[in-house]
C-alpha positions, 0 to 999 in steps of 0.5 A: 856760541858754537856754530850751527850745523846742517844735520842729516840722517841716511838709511842705507843698505848693507847687502851681499859681500858687505856682510863679510866686513866688520862694523868698524870697516863698514863705518870707515867705508861710510865715512870715506864715501861721505868725504868722496861725496864732497860733504863738509863734515862738521868736527867736534871740539877739543884736542883731537877733533873728529867728524860728528857722525853716529851709526846704528847698533853694530851688525854682526858679520854674515848678516845683511841689512836694509835699514842701517842708519847714519847721523852726520852733521855738515858745515854746508848743505849737501848737494842736490845730487848727493844720493847719486854721488854717494852711491857712485863712490861706494860699493854697489851693495850700499844704496841710500834708501832715504835721506832725512834733513833736520833744521840747522842746530849747534846740537847733535841729533839724539844718539842712534844707540839711544833712539833705536830700541828694537830691530826687525829681522828676517831669516830664511834657509839658504837656497841650497838648503830648502830641499833638505831641511824640514819646514815643520821643524822650523815651525816647531822650534818657533812655537816652542820659543813662543811657549817657553817662559824663559830664553836663557843664554850663557853670557860672560860678565865683565868679571869673567864669570859665566852666567845664564841670562834670561833674554825672553824680554828681549824678544818682542815677537816671532812668527813664520810666513808659512814658507819657512821664513822667520820674522822676529823683532829683538831688543837693540840699542841701550836700555833696561832690557838687554839687547839681543843679537839675531845670530845668538837668538837663532842659535839658541832656538836651532842650535848648530842649524842656525848656520843654515839661515841667511839673516837680514835686518829690515827695520829699526824702531824707537821705544814706541815701535815707530819705524825709523 
């Protein structure tokens, strides 16, 4: 019988200059920080043991986040001052927003790629673009997206064949706040509906103008739209 492990989930930020590092580098940073925080990470079995750790779906470069999730298992309980120790040993733009502790078990928590089904984003113009870009154009493009029955994006399949894929089912909602900020919810993780990247979505709506927007991921949801 396998030993029981202490299971945890943390919600962390990826802000400012951290948006310039890849998802793999971000994972490595988290793993190193957990070790610096003296976490006794549980290891998988087999020929090449690795830490029992699981991350939320990859965040593309140049996008910030307030809600990245990490599942990990430890052979011992984390310390009472874990949050302070973690933040002391990592980049200042990675902060722990929440810590969830689960009962000890010999089974892993459900994979975040399966648990997470939707993600909410906010996009707004960079400060130096707000005076030169027409807010009415933003509203027009958002309303046009809402009124269209389809949202075709070119994709290349595993055989190297390019085809148009309709991603309209991957858009749960989209709206503006009246001040030029766009708030939208897109499919994430695994499932029958294809996941859609925030930058690809904005590029489809705004063409090259999508580069004028700074994008931030703010929430993850499960299949029942419960905030994670």
